N, C-alpha and C positions, 0 to 999 in steps of 0.2 A: 551307449556306445553304438549298438549294432544300429535304433531308433536313428540317432545322428547321422550313420553313414546311410539309409535308405531314405533320407530324407534329403539329403546332400547330392545323391544320384538322383532322385525325381527330378530336385529343381535344374539338373544340368542338363539332364535330357528335356524336362520342359523349355526349357531355354532353348536348344536346340534343337526342338521342333516348333515355336514360336520361328526361329529363324525360316525355317523353308515353308510355315505357311503362314504368312502374315495375317491377322487381324485374329488370330485364333489363340483364346487363352487359356494353357495347359495348367495354370494354376488354382484356378475357380472351383474344377471337377477336384480337386484333392482334396479344397479346402469343405467342400461338403462332401466327400469321403471320410475327413475327420470328424467332421459333426457327426456324423451317422455312427462311425465307432464309438461317439464318444471320448473324442481326444482333446479335450475341453483347451489344457495348458498347449498342447502344442499346436493346436489351432491357433488360439492367441498367439505363438513366437513364429508360425511358418506365415500369417497373416500380415504379422509386419515385414518379417521378410520381404514377404513377396511382394506386399506394397512399396518397399523401398526399391523392388527390381522395375517392376511394371514404371514407374512412376520415373522413375531416372530415366526409361530411354521410350516413355513414350515421346509421341507429339502434342500431346493437350496439357495443360495448363495441371497443375496438381490436383488433384482431386476422384477423377474416375475410379480410378480401383478402387478408392477410398468405397466411393459411394455402390460402387458394385459390387466387391465383396461385405458393404455392411449389406446391403439387401441381403445376399443370396443367406446369411448370419440371422439374419430377421425371419428371414423364408424358413429357417431350420429349424431357428428354437419356437416358432410361431407354428409350424402344421405339424411340430412332435405333440402340442397340443389336442391337435382336431386329428390327425390322419394317421395311420398305422403305417409308419416308414419301410415296413418292409416288403412291402406288393410293388411290382411292375408298375399298374400306373402312379404310383408314386411316383418312380425314376423316369417314366413320360411325364410326370406333370413340372415336377422336376429341372425337368430339360428344356419345357418349352418358357419356363418360369427364367430361365434366365437367359434364353435366347432375347426374350421380350424386354427382359431388366436391364441386357446390352443394349438394345434398340433405344429403349427411351432414354440409360445415363447418356449413350451417345450423343444423342440430339440434344441432348438439354447440355452438355458439356460443349460442345461442336457453334449451337446458339449463343453462349455466354459469352464463345471467343471468335463470335461473329466470325466464324469459319463456313464454308462455300463447300460442303462434300458431300459429291449426287447421294442421292437417298440408296441405286444401289449398290454402290460400297456398302452402305449401314446395312442395309438387309442383304449383303454376302455374308458379311461378317457374322451379323445376328443366325444365318443360318447356321455357318461355319459351327456357331455355339453350338446352337441346337443337335446338329450331328454328330461330336466329337464328345459333348460333354458327359451321354451315359457310357459312349466305349470309353472313356482317359476315367472315368469315374469307377465304373465297374475294375478296369486293369488296374486302379489304384488299390482298391479295394481286395481285390483278391490279392496280389502282388503284397502286401502293406502282411493280410491276415498268415502269407504264406512265410512269409518272410519272420515273424513274431513268433509260428508257429515252429517254426524251423527252430528259432535260436533257445526256443524253451525247451528243447528237448538231449 
């Protein structure tokens, strides 16, 4: 039950933070954190919930969040076979990957809808992803781990 409460609080805080920082996706770092911690069942259910939330409030046609989160899942599952995931280099690489993936996915989705979005806005949102991804990821992992340690005492 504590896990459900924790993820509910995280989701509410993520939505709140995204309200104040447009273009920021607070759920992608948590998705990465779940995969990092090996919480695959939790990852599945949270991904479904977060896709519904993001696609419901987003201005693009359905598919951006699905592609973005799908790319993050593929990166983590694929990199698990190649890299050691407990290094700072991996965290930095994952941040750059997610920023690049965000840029490419937005470019694809806006061109499919024939939207004319200035490139500086897409770059700005990609930079937000690059900067906030490792911060939110670290906060999620540390706070979730602490919450679960406290619940087992």
